[in-house]
PDB file with SEQRES, HELIX, SHEET and CRYST1 records, atoms N, CA, C and O in Angstrom:
SEQRES   1 A   73  MET SER LYS ASN ASN PHE PHE SER LYS VAL PHE HIS LEU          
SEQRES   2 A   73  TYR TYR ASP GLY PHE ARG SER MET THR LEU GLY LYS THR          
SEQRES   3 A   73  LEU TRP ALA ILE ILE LEU ILE LYS LEU PHE ILE ILE PHE          
SEQRES   4 A   73  VAL VAL LEU LYS LEU PHE PHE PHE PRO ASP PHE LEU LYS          
SEQRES   5 A   73  THR HIS ALA ASP GLY ASN GLU PRO GLU TYR VAL ALA LYS          
SEQRES   6 A   73  GLN LEU LEU GLU ASP VAL GLU HIS                              
HELIX    1 AA1 LYS A    3  ARG A   19  1                                  17    
HELIX    2 AA2 LEU A   23  PHE A   36  1                                  14    
HELIX    3 AA3 ILE A   37  VAL A   41  3                                   5    
HELIX    4 AA4 LEU A   42  PHE A   46  1                                   5    
HELIX    5 AA5 PHE A   50  ALA A   55  1                                   6    
HELIX    6 AA6 GLU A   59  GLU A   72  1                                  14    
CRYST1    1.000    1.000    1.000  90.00  90.00  90.00 P 1           1          
ATOM      1  N   MET A   1     -33.802 -12.061  -3.375  1.00  0.00           N  
ATOM      2  CA  MET A   1     -32.507 -12.666  -3.588  1.00  0.00           C  
ATOM      3  C   MET A   1     -31.724 -12.578  -2.276  1.00  0.00           C  
ATOM      4  O   MET A   1     -31.610 -11.500  -1.693  1.00  0.00           O  
ATOM      5  N   SER A   2     -31.195 -13.687  -1.819  1.00  0.00           N  
ATOM      6  CA  SER A   2     -30.461 -13.694  -0.563  1.00  0.00           C  
ATOM      7  C   SER A   2     -29.050 -13.161  -0.771  1.00  0.00           C  
ATOM      8  O   SER A   2     -28.529 -13.163  -1.886  1.00  0.00           O  
ATOM      9  N   LYS A   3     -28.444 -12.707   0.315  1.00  0.00           N  
ATOM     10  CA  LYS A   3     -27.080 -12.191   0.249  1.00  0.00           C  
ATOM     11  C   LYS A   3     -26.103 -13.257  -0.183  1.00  0.00           C  
ATOM     12  O   LYS A   3     -25.195 -12.990  -0.969  1.00  0.00           O  
ATOM     13  N   ASN A   4     -26.281 -14.458   0.323  1.00  0.00           N  
ATOM     14  CA  ASN A   4     -25.374 -15.540  -0.016  1.00  0.00           C  
ATOM     15  C   ASN A   4     -25.407 -15.806  -1.504  1.00  0.00           C  
ATOM     16  O   ASN A   4     -24.358 -16.016  -2.113  1.00  0.00           O  
ATOM     17  N   ASN A   5     -26.581 -15.802  -2.104  1.00  0.00           N  
ATOM     18  CA  ASN A   5     -26.736 -16.033  -3.523  1.00  0.00           C  
ATOM     19  C   ASN A   5     -26.059 -14.912  -4.326  1.00  0.00           C  
ATOM     20  O   ASN A   5     -25.403 -15.178  -5.333  1.00  0.00           O  
ATOM     21  N   PHE A   6     -26.220 -13.670  -3.881  1.00  0.00           N  
ATOM     22  CA  PHE A   6     -25.610 -12.528  -4.565  1.00  0.00           C  
ATOM     23  C   PHE A   6     -24.084 -12.621  -4.527  1.00  0.00           C  
ATOM     24  O   PHE A   6     -23.438 -12.487  -5.567  1.00  0.00           O  
ATOM     25  N   PHE A   7     -23.499 -12.847  -3.356  1.00  0.00           N  
ATOM     26  CA  PHE A   7     -22.049 -12.951  -3.249  1.00  0.00           C  
ATOM     27  C   PHE A   7     -21.506 -14.149  -3.992  1.00  0.00           C  
ATOM     28  O   PHE A   7     -20.400 -14.105  -4.532  1.00  0.00           O  
ATOM     29  N   SER A   8     -22.270 -15.209  -4.023  1.00  0.00           N  
ATOM     30  CA  SER A   8     -21.858 -16.405  -4.775  1.00  0.00           C  
ATOM     31  C   SER A   8     -21.808 -16.081  -6.266  1.00  0.00           C  
ATOM     32  O   SER A   8     -20.869 -16.482  -6.954  1.00  0.00           O  
ATOM     33  N   LYS A   9     -22.796 -15.366  -6.766  1.00  0.00           N  
ATOM     34  CA  LYS A   9     -22.804 -14.996  -8.187  1.00  0.00           C  
ATOM     35  C   LYS A   9     -21.651 -14.060  -8.512  1.00  0.00           C  
ATOM     36  O   LYS A   9     -21.016 -14.203  -9.557  1.00  0.00           O  
ATOM     37  N   VAL A  10     -21.372 -13.113  -7.642  1.00  0.00           N  
ATOM     38  CA  VAL A  10     -20.271 -12.174  -7.879  1.00  0.00           C  
ATOM     39  C   VAL A  10     -18.942 -12.929  -7.861  1.00  0.00           C  
ATOM     40  O   VAL A  10     -18.084 -12.694  -8.713  1.00  0.00           O  
ATOM     41  N   PHE A  11     -18.770 -13.822  -6.907  1.00  0.00           N  
ATOM     42  CA  PHE A  11     -17.531 -14.603  -6.819  1.00  0.00           C  
ATOM     43  C   PHE A  11     -17.324 -15.411  -8.087  1.00  0.00           C  
ATOM     44  O   PHE A  11     -16.234 -15.408  -8.660  1.00  0.00           O  
ATOM     45  N   HIS A  12     -18.374 -16.106  -8.529  1.00  0.00           N  
ATOM     46  CA  HIS A  12     -18.238 -16.937  -9.720  1.00  0.00           C  
ATOM     47  C   HIS A  12     -18.011 -16.105 -10.984  1.00  0.00           C  
ATOM     48  O   HIS A  12     -17.325 -16.546 -11.906  1.00  0.00           O  
ATOM     49  N   LEU A  13     -18.589 -14.903 -11.024  1.00  0.00           N  
ATOM     50  CA  LEU A  13     -18.347 -14.012 -12.169  1.00  0.00           C  
ATOM     51  C   LEU A  13     -16.853 -13.694 -12.289  1.00  0.00           C  
ATOM     52  O   LEU A  13     -16.264 -13.839 -13.360  1.00  0.00           O  
ATOM     53  N   TYR A  14     -16.246 -13.257 -11.175  1.00  0.00           N  
ATOM     54  CA  TYR A  14     -14.821 -12.920 -11.212  1.00  0.00           C  
ATOM     55  C   TYR A  14     -13.953 -14.161 -11.369  1.00  0.00           C  
ATOM     56  O   TYR A  14     -12.952 -14.124 -12.084  1.00  0.00           O  
ATOM     57  N   TYR A  15     -14.315 -15.246 -10.720  1.00  0.00           N  
ATOM     58  CA  TYR A  15     -13.527 -16.479 -10.802  1.00  0.00           C  
ATOM     59  C   TYR A  15     -13.483 -16.972 -12.249  1.00  0.00           C  
ATOM     60  O   TYR A  15     -12.412 -17.296 -12.761  1.00  0.00           O  
ATOM     61  N   ASP A  16     -14.620 -17.027 -12.896  1.00  0.00           N  
ATOM     62  CA  ASP A  16     -14.662 -17.478 -14.287  1.00  0.00           C  
ATOM     63  C   ASP A  16     -13.928 -16.506 -15.202  1.00  0.00           C  
ATOM     64  O   ASP A  16     -13.265 -16.925 -16.151  1.00  0.00           O  
ATOM     65  N   GLY A  17     -14.044 -15.217 -14.923  1.00  0.00           N  
ATOM     66  CA  GLY A  17     -13.352 -14.235 -15.746  1.00  0.00           C  
ATOM     67  C   GLY A  17     -11.858 -14.339 -15.656  1.00  0.00           C  
ATOM     68  O   GLY A  17     -11.175 -14.284 -16.679  1.00  0.00           O  
ATOM     69  N   PHE A  18     -11.312 -14.492 -14.429  1.00  0.00           N  
ATOM     70  CA  PHE A  18      -9.868 -14.629 -14.270  1.00  0.00           C  
ATOM     71  C   PHE A  18      -9.364 -15.973 -14.765  1.00  0.00           C  
ATOM     72  O   PHE A  18      -8.238 -16.074 -15.251  1.00  0.00           O  
ATOM     73  N   ARG A  19     -10.186 -17.004 -14.645  1.00  0.00           N  
ATOM     74  CA  ARG A  19      -9.763 -18.338 -15.077  1.00  0.00           C  
ATOM     75  C   ARG A  19      -9.606 -18.395 -16.593  1.00  0.00           C  
ATOM     76  O   ARG A  19      -8.720 -19.086 -17.095  1.00  0.00           O  
ATOM     77  N   SER A  20     -10.451 -17.681 -17.326  1.00  0.00           N  
ATOM     78  CA  SER A  20     -10.391 -17.744 -18.772  1.00  0.00           C  
ATOM     79  C   SER A  20      -9.443 -16.710 -19.374  1.00  0.00           C  
ATOM     80  O   SER A  20      -9.312 -16.650 -20.596  1.00  0.00           O  
ATOM     81  N   MET A  21      -8.781 -15.897 -18.558  1.00  0.00           N  
ATOM     82  CA  MET A  21      -7.851 -14.913 -19.072  1.00  0.00           C  
ATOM     83  C   MET A  21      -6.572 -15.583 -19.586  1.00  0.00           C  
ATOM     84  O   MET A  21      -6.137 -16.601 -19.048  1.00  0.00           O  
ATOM     85  N   THR A  22      -5.987 -15.011 -20.617  1.00  0.00           N  
ATOM     86  CA  THR A  22      -4.670 -15.457 -21.056  1.00  0.00           C  
ATOM     87  C   THR A  22      -3.701 -14.288 -20.949  1.00  0.00           C  
ATOM     88  O   THR A  22      -2.724 -14.352 -20.203  1.00  0.00           O  
ATOM     89  N   LEU A  23      -3.970 -13.224 -21.694  1.00  0.00           N  
ATOM     90  CA  LEU A  23      -3.118 -12.037 -21.642  1.00  0.00           C  
ATOM     91  C   LEU A  23      -3.320 -11.285 -20.332  1.00  0.00           C  
ATOM     92  O   LEU A  23      -2.381 -10.669 -19.828  1.00  0.00           O  
ATOM     93  N   GLY A  24      -4.498 -11.325 -19.787  1.00  0.00           N  
ATOM     94  CA  GLY A  24      -4.801 -10.622 -18.549  1.00  0.00           C  
ATOM     95  C   GLY A  24      -3.968 -11.085 -17.371  1.00  0.00           C  
ATOM     96  O   GLY A  24      -3.584 -10.272 -16.530  1.00  0.00           O  
ATOM     97  N   LYS A  25      -3.680 -12.380 -17.295  1.00  0.00           N  
ATOM     98  CA  LYS A  25      -2.855 -12.896 -16.205  1.00  0.00           C  
ATOM     99  C   LYS A  25      -1.448 -12.309 -16.263  1.00  0.00           C  
ATOM    100  O   LYS A  25      -0.866 -11.972 -15.232  1.00  0.00           O  
ATOM    101  N   THR A  26      -0.913 -12.189 -17.454  1.00  0.00           N  
ATOM    102  CA  THR A  26       0.424 -11.585 -17.635  1.00  0.00           C  
ATOM    103  C   THR A  26       0.395 -10.120 -17.238  1.00  0.00           C  
ATOM    104  O   THR A  26       1.319  -9.643 -16.579  1.00  0.00           O  
ATOM    105  N   LEU A  27      -0.654  -9.394 -17.629  1.00  0.00           N  
ATOM    106  CA  LEU A  27      -0.750  -7.998 -17.281  1.00  0.00           C  
ATOM    107  C   LEU A  27      -0.921  -7.806 -15.774  1.00  0.00           C  
ATOM    108  O   LEU A  27      -0.346  -6.878 -15.206  1.00  0.00           O  
ATOM    109  N   TRP A  28      -1.699  -8.664 -15.121  1.00  0.00           N  
ATOM    110  CA  TRP A  28      -1.835  -8.584 -13.666  1.00  0.00           C  
ATOM    111  C   TRP A  28      -0.516  -8.862 -12.982  1.00  0.00           C  
ATOM    112  O   TRP A  28      -0.195  -8.227 -11.978  1.00  0.00           O  
ATOM    113  N   ALA A  29       0.264  -9.810 -13.511  1.00  0.00           N  
ATOM    114  CA  ALA A  29       1.577 -10.094 -12.927  1.00  0.00           C  
ATOM    115  C   ALA A  29       2.478  -8.895 -13.045  1.00  0.00           C  
ATOM    116  O   ALA A  29       3.203  -8.585 -12.099  1.00  0.00           O  
ATOM    117  N   ILE A  30       2.464  -8.203 -14.173  1.00  0.00           N  
ATOM    118  CA  ILE A  30       3.261  -7.005 -14.360  1.00  0.00           C  
ATOM    119  C   ILE A  30       2.828  -5.911 -13.401  1.00  0.00           C  
ATOM    120  O   ILE A  30       3.669  -5.229 -12.815  1.00  0.00           O  
ATOM    121  N   ILE A  31       1.519  -5.738 -13.235  1.00  0.00           N  
ATOM    122  CA  ILE A  31       1.015  -4.727 -12.302  1.00  0.00           C  
ATOM    123  C   ILE A  31       1.473  -5.033 -10.878  1.00  0.00           C  
ATOM    124  O   ILE A  31       1.922  -4.133 -10.168  1.00  0.00           O  
ATOM    125  N   LEU A  32       1.368  -6.273 -10.458  1.00  0.00           N  
ATOM    126  CA  LEU A  32       1.774  -6.637  -9.098  1.00  0.00           C  
ATOM    127  C   LEU A  32       3.276  -6.467  -8.871  1.00  0.00           C  
ATOM    128  O   LEU A  32       3.700  -6.060  -7.789  1.00  0.00           O  
ATOM    129  N   ILE A  33       4.080  -6.778  -9.890  1.00  0.00           N  
ATOM    130  CA  ILE A  33       5.537  -6.583  -9.771  1.00  0.00           C  
ATOM    131  C   ILE A  33       5.844  -5.073  -9.658  1.00  0.00           C  
ATOM    132  O   ILE A  33       6.692  -4.676  -8.859  1.00  0.00           O  
ATOM    133  N   LYS A  34       5.173  -4.255 -10.438  1.00  0.00           N  
ATOM    134  CA  LYS A  34       5.381  -2.820 -10.358  1.00  0.00           C  
ATOM    135  C   LYS A  34       4.990  -2.281  -8.983  1.00  0.00           C  
ATOM    136  O   LYS A  34       5.712  -1.467  -8.408  1.00  0.00           O  
ATOM    137  N   LEU A  35       3.871  -2.722  -8.463  1.00  0.00           N  
ATOM    138  CA  LEU A  35       3.446  -2.265  -7.132  1.00  0.00           C  
ATOM    139  C   LEU A  35       4.446  -2.687  -6.067  1.00  0.00           C  
ATOM    140  O   LEU A  35       4.723  -1.925  -5.140  1.00  0.00           O  
ATOM    141  N   PHE A  36       4.991  -3.896  -6.190  1.00  0.00           N  
ATOM    142  CA  PHE A  36       5.998  -4.362  -5.257  1.00  0.00           C  
ATOM    143  C   PHE A  36       7.219  -3.453  -5.320  1.00  0.00           C  
ATOM    144  O   PHE A  36       7.745  -3.044  -4.285  1.00  0.00           O  
ATOM    145  N   ILE A  37       7.661  -3.142  -6.503  1.00  0.00           N  
ATOM    146  CA  ILE A  37       8.844  -2.270  -6.663  1.00  0.00           C  
ATOM    147  C   ILE A  37       8.556  -0.872  -6.071  1.00  0.00           C  
ATOM    148  O   ILE A  37       9.387  -0.315  -5.354  1.00  0.00           O  
ATOM    149  N   ILE A  38       7.391  -0.327  -6.374  1.00  0.00           N  
ATOM    150  CA  ILE A  38       7.060   1.009  -5.893  1.00  0.00           C  
ATOM    151  C   ILE A  38       7.011   1.073  -4.376  1.00  0.00           C  
ATOM    152  O   ILE A  38       7.624   1.953  -3.771  1.00  0.00           O  
ATOM    153  N   PHE A  39       6.281   0.140  -3.752  1.00  0.00           N  
ATOM    154  CA  PHE A  39       6.034   0.258  -2.337  1.00  0.00           C  
ATOM    155  C   PHE A  39       7.098  -0.374  -1.464  1.00  0.00           C  
ATOM    156  O   PHE A  39       7.234   0.037  -0.311  1.00  0.00           O  
ATOM    157  N   VAL A  40       7.847  -1.328  -1.929  1.00  0.00           N  
ATOM    158  CA  VAL A  40       8.838  -1.984  -1.107  1.00  0.00           C  
ATOM    159  C   VAL A  40      10.236  -1.508  -1.414  1.00  0.00           C  
ATOM    160  O   VAL A  40      10.927  -1.012  -0.524  1.00  0.00           O  
ATOM    161  N   VAL A  41      10.664  -1.645  -2.631  1.00  0.00           N  
ATOM    162  CA  VAL A  41      12.049  -1.314  -2.985  1.00  0.00           C  
ATOM    163  C   VAL A  41      12.315   0.171  -2.832  1.00  0.00           C  
ATOM    164  O   VAL A  41      13.322   0.550  -2.236  1.00  0.00           O  
ATOM    165  N   LEU A  42      11.451   1.016  -3.348  1.00  0.00           N  
ATOM    166  CA  LEU A  42      11.665   2.460  -3.236  1.00  0.00           C  
ATOM    167  C   LEU A  42      11.608   2.911  -1.775  1.00  0.00           C  
ATOM    168  O   LEU A  42      12.363   3.797  -1.375  1.00  0.00           O  
ATOM    169  N   LYS A  43      10.723   2.314  -0.979  1.00  0.00           N  
ATOM    170  CA  LYS A  43      10.637   2.672   0.443  1.00  0.00           C  
ATOM    171  C   LYS A  43      11.945   2.339   1.154  1.00  0.00           C  
ATOM    172  O   LYS A  43      12.433   3.133   1.958  1.00  0.00           O  
ATOM    173  N   LEU A  44      12.505   1.192   0.868  1.00  0.00           N  
ATOM    174  CA  LEU A  44      13.726   0.768   1.539  1.00  0.00           C  
ATOM    175  C   LEU A  44      14.914   1.655   1.197  1.00  0.00           C  
ATOM    176  O   LEU A  44      15.711   1.983   2.075  1.00  0.00           O  
ATOM    177  N   PHE A  45      15.041   2.043  -0.054  1.00  0.00           N  
ATOM    178  CA  PHE A  45      16.237   2.734  -0.479  1.00  0.00           C  
ATOM    179  C   PHE A  45      16.120   4.257  -0.516  1.00  0.00           C  
ATOM    180  O   PHE A  45      17.126   4.941  -0.326  1.00  0.00           O  
ATOM    181  N   PHE A  46      14.951   4.803  -0.748  1.00  0.00           N  
ATOM    182  CA  PHE A  46      14.830   6.231  -0.948  1.00  0.00           C  
ATOM    183  C   PHE A  46      14.070   6.975   0.130  1.00  0.00           C  
ATOM    184  O   PHE A  46      14.098   8.205   0.172  1.00  0.00           O  
ATOM    185  N   PHE A  47      13.392   6.247   1.003  1.00  0.00           N  
ATOM    186  CA  PHE A  47      12.603   6.903   2.064  1.00  0.00           C  
ATOM    187  C   PHE A  47      12.997   6.307   3.413  1.00  0.00           C  
ATOM    188  O   PHE A  47      12.269   5.468   3.943  1.00  0.00           O  
ATOM    189  N   PRO A  48      14.109   6.711   3.969  1.00  0.00           N  
ATOM    190  CA  PRO A  48      14.526   6.155   5.272  1.00  0.00           C  
ATOM    191  C   PRO A  48      13.596   6.658   6.376  1.00  0.00           C  
ATOM    192  O   PRO A  48      12.856   7.624   6.189  1.00  0.00           O  
ATOM    193  N   ASP A  49      13.645   5.998   7.509  1.00  0.00           N  
ATOM    194  CA  ASP A  49      12.801   6.373   8.639  1.00  0.00           C  
ATOM    195  C   ASP A  49      13.446   7.561   9.354  1.00  0.00           C  
ATOM    196  O   ASP A  49      14.250   7.392  10.270  1.00  0.00           O  
ATOM    197  N   PHE A  50      13.077   8.761   8.917  1.00  0.00           N  
ATOM    198  CA  PHE A  50      13.670   9.999   9.422  1.00  0.00           C  
ATOM    199  C   PHE A  50      13.389  10.184  10.896  1.00  0.00           C  
ATOM    200  O   PHE A  50      14.271  10.591  11.651  1.00  0.00           O  
ATOM    201  N   LEU A  51      12.182   9.894  11.310  1.00  0.00           N  
ATOM    202  CA  LEU A  51      11.777  10.124  12.703  1.00  0.00           C  
ATOM    203  C   LEU A  51      12.557   9.228  13.650  1.00  0.00           C  
ATOM    204  O   LEU A  51      12.976   9.676  14.717  1.00  0.00           O  
ATOM    205  N   LYS A  52      12.755   7.995  13.284  1.00  0.00           N  
ATOM    206  CA  LYS A  52      13.468   7.065  14.154  1.00  0.00           C  
ATOM    207  C   LYS A  52      14.930   7.476  14.312  1.00  0.00           C  
ATOM    208  O   LYS A  52      15.501   7.284  15.386  1.00  0.00           O  
ATOM    209  N   THR A  53      15.546   8.030  13.283  1.00  0.00           N  
ATOM    210  CA  THR A  53      16.952   8.421  13.368  1.00  0.00           C  
ATOM    211  C   THR A  53      17.161   9.725  14.095  1.00  0.00           C  
ATOM    212  O   THR A  53      18.252   9.954  14.616  1.00  0.00           O  
ATOM    213  N   HIS A  54      16.168  10.592  14.155  1.00  0.00           N  
ATOM    214  CA  HIS A  54      16.331  11.901  14.776  1.00  0.00           C  
ATOM    215  C   HIS A  54      15.663  12.056  16.139  1.00  0.00           C  
ATOM    216  O   HIS A  54      16.042  12.940  16.907  1.00  0.00           O  
ATOM    217  N   ALA A  55      14.685  11.224  16.454  1.00  0.00           N  
ATOM    218  CA  ALA A  55      13.907  11.431  17.666  1.00  0.00           C  
ATOM    219  C   ALA A  55      14.472  10.687  18.872  1.00  0.00           C  
ATOM    220  O   ALA A  55      14.158  11.068  19.999  1.00  0.00           O  
ATOM    221  N   ASP A  56      15.262   9.678  18.704  1.00  0.00           N  
ATOM    222  CA  ASP A  56      15.856   8.902  19.802  1.00  0.00           C  
ATOM    223  C   ASP A  56      14.815   8.368  20.768  1.00  0.00           C  
ATOM    224  O   ASP A  56      15.018   8.427  21.980  1.00  0.00           O  
ATOM    225  N   GLY A  57      13.719   7.854  20.268  1.00  0.00           N  
ATOM    226  CA  GLY A  57      12.702   7.228  21.092  1.00  0.00           C  
ATOM    227  C   GLY A  57      11.636   8.145  21.635  1.00  0.00           C  
ATOM    228  O   GLY A  57      10.668   7.665  22.225  1.00  0.00           O  
ATOM    229  N   ASN A  58      11.769   9.446  21.461  1.00  0.00           N  
ATOM    230  CA  ASN A  58      10.787  10.418  21.929  1.00  0.00           C  
ATOM    231  C   ASN A  58      10.096  11.077  20.745  1.00  0.00           C  
ATOM    232  O   ASN A  58      10.170  12.292  20.565  1.00  0.00           O  
ATOM    233  N   GLU A  59       9.431  10.266  19.947  1.00  0.00           N  
ATOM    234  CA  GLU A  59       8.825  10.769  18.718  1.00  0.00           C  
ATOM    235  C   GLU A  59       7.793  11.867  18.971  1.00  0.00           C  
ATOM    236  O   GLU A  59       7.827  12.889  18.284  1.00  0.00           O  
ATOM    237  N   PRO A  60       6.883  11.699  19.923  1.00  0.00           N  
ATOM    238  CA  PRO A  60       5.871  12.774  20.102  1.00  0.00           C  
ATOM    239  C   PRO A  60       6.507  14.110  20.512  1.00  0.00           C  
ATOM    240  O   PRO A  60       6.089  15.162  20.030  1.00  0.00           O  
ATOM    241  N   GLU A  61       7.498  14.079  21.383  1.00  0.00           N  
ATOM    242  CA  GLU A  61       8.165  15.300  21.790  1.00  0.00           C  
ATOM    243  C   GLU A  61       8.932  15.948  20.654  1.00  0.00           C  
ATOM    244  O   GLU A  61       8.931  17.171  20.512  1.00  0.00           O  
ATOM    245  N   TYR A  62       9.581  15.136  19.854  1.00  0.00           N  
ATOM    246  CA  TYR A  62      10.347  15.650  18.716  1.00  0.00           C  
ATOM    247  C   TYR A  62       9.412  16.337  17.712  1.00  0.00           C  
ATOM    248  O   TYR A  62       9.704  17.432  17.230  1.00  0.00           O  
ATOM    249  N   VAL A  63       8.292  15.686  17.405  1.00  0.00           N  
ATOM    250  CA  VAL A  63       7.356  16.256  16.450  1.00  0.00           C  
ATOM    251  C   VAL A  63       6.769  17.560  16.998  1.00  0.00           C  
ATOM    252  O   VAL A  63       6.655  18.539  16.261  1.00  0.00           O  
ATOM    253  N   ALA A  64       6.400  17.583  18.268  1.00  0.00           N  
ATOM    254  CA  ALA A  64       5.845  18.799  18.865  1.00  0.00           C  
ATOM    255  C   ALA A  64       6.870  19.915  18.826  1.00  0.00           C  
ATOM    256  O   ALA A  64       6.530  21.059  18.524  1.00  0.00           O  
ATOM    257  N   LYS A  65       8.120  19.598  19.127  1.00  0.00           N  
ATOM    258  CA  LYS A  65       9.188  20.617  19.114  1.00  0.00           C  
ATOM    259  C   LYS A  65       9.363  21.178  17.705  1.00  0.00           C  
ATOM    260  O   LYS A  65       9.495  22.390  17.531  1.00  0.00           O  
ATOM    261  N   GLN A  66       9.365  20.310  16.709  1.00  0.00           N  
ATOM    262  CA  GLN A  66       9.552  20.752  15.328  1.00  0.00           C  
ATOM    263  C   GLN A  66       8.360  21.593  14.868  1.00  0.00           C  
ATOM    264  O   GLN A  66       8.548  22.583  14.161  1.00  0.00           O  
ATOM    265  N   LEU A  67       7.156  21.222  15.250  1.00  0.00           N  
ATOM    266  CA  LEU A  67       5.990  22.002  14.860  1.00  0.00           C  
ATOM    267  C   LEU A  67       5.997  23.376  15.521  1.00  0.00           C  
ATOM    268  O   LEU A  67       5.655  24.375  14.888  1.00  0.00           O  
ATOM    269  N   LEU A  68       6.382  23.427  16.778  1.00  0.00           N  
ATOM    270  CA  LEU A  68       6.406  24.701  17.465  1.00  0.00           C  
ATOM    271  C   LEU A  68       7.494  25.601  16.909  1.00  0.00           C  
ATOM    272  O   LEU A  68       7.303  26.814  16.823  1.00  0.00           O  
ATOM    273  N   GLU A  69       8.633  25.033  16.529  1.00  0.00           N  
ATOM    274  CA  GLU A  69       9.692  25.836  15.915  1.00  0.00           C  
ATOM    275  C   GLU A  69       9.232  26.412  14.587  1.00  0.00           C  
ATOM    276  O   GLU A  69       9.551  27.557  14.268  1.00  0.00           O  
ATOM    277  N   ASP A  70       8.481  25.629  13.802  1.00  0.00           N  
ATOM    278  CA  ASP A  70       7.996  26.109  12.524  1.00  0.00           C  
ATOM    279  C   ASP A  70       6.975  27.236  12.703  1.00  0.00           C  
ATOM    280  O   ASP A  70       6.941  28.173  11.905  1.00  0.00           O  
ATOM    281  N   VAL A  71       6.157  27.148  13.731  1.00  0.00           N  
ATOM    282  CA  VAL A  71       5.159  28.174  13.984  1.00  0.00           C  
ATOM    283  C   VAL A  71       5.812  29.472  14.411  1.00  0.00           C  
ATOM    284  O   VAL A  71       5.350  30.547  14.028  1.00  0.00           O  
ATOM    285  N   GLU A  72       6.875  29.398  15.196  1.00  0.00           N  
ATOM    286  CA  GLU A  72       7.539  30.594  15.703  1.00  0.00           C  
ATOM    287  C   GLU A  72       8.284  31.348  14.623  1.00  0.00           C  
ATOM    288  O   GLU A  72       8.463  32.562  14.727  1.00  0.00           O  
ATOM    289  N   HIS A  73       8.720  30.654  13.594  1.00  0.00           N  
ATOM    290  CA  HIS A  73       9.486  31.322  12.533  1.00  0.00           C  
ATOM    291  C   HIS A  73       8.557  31.871  11.539  1.00  0.00           C  
ATOM    292  O   HIS A  73       8.990  32.476  10.558  1.00  0.00           O  
TER     293      HIS A  73                                                      
END                                                                             
């Protein structure tokens, strides 16, 4: 069996399965909306870029300084 034939069969299997879905399409839409909310909206509002606001362009030096301070204490 050639690789092209195998991938073609796999593609058609999933294509036919998703095409014939009714409830599944709605569930996939809900899943994608939830993932969008989790990764985009929460990132924007609850996880600010701490390093950019505190390092002033010298991120490697800032991280090294913070790590060394933690080791000394």
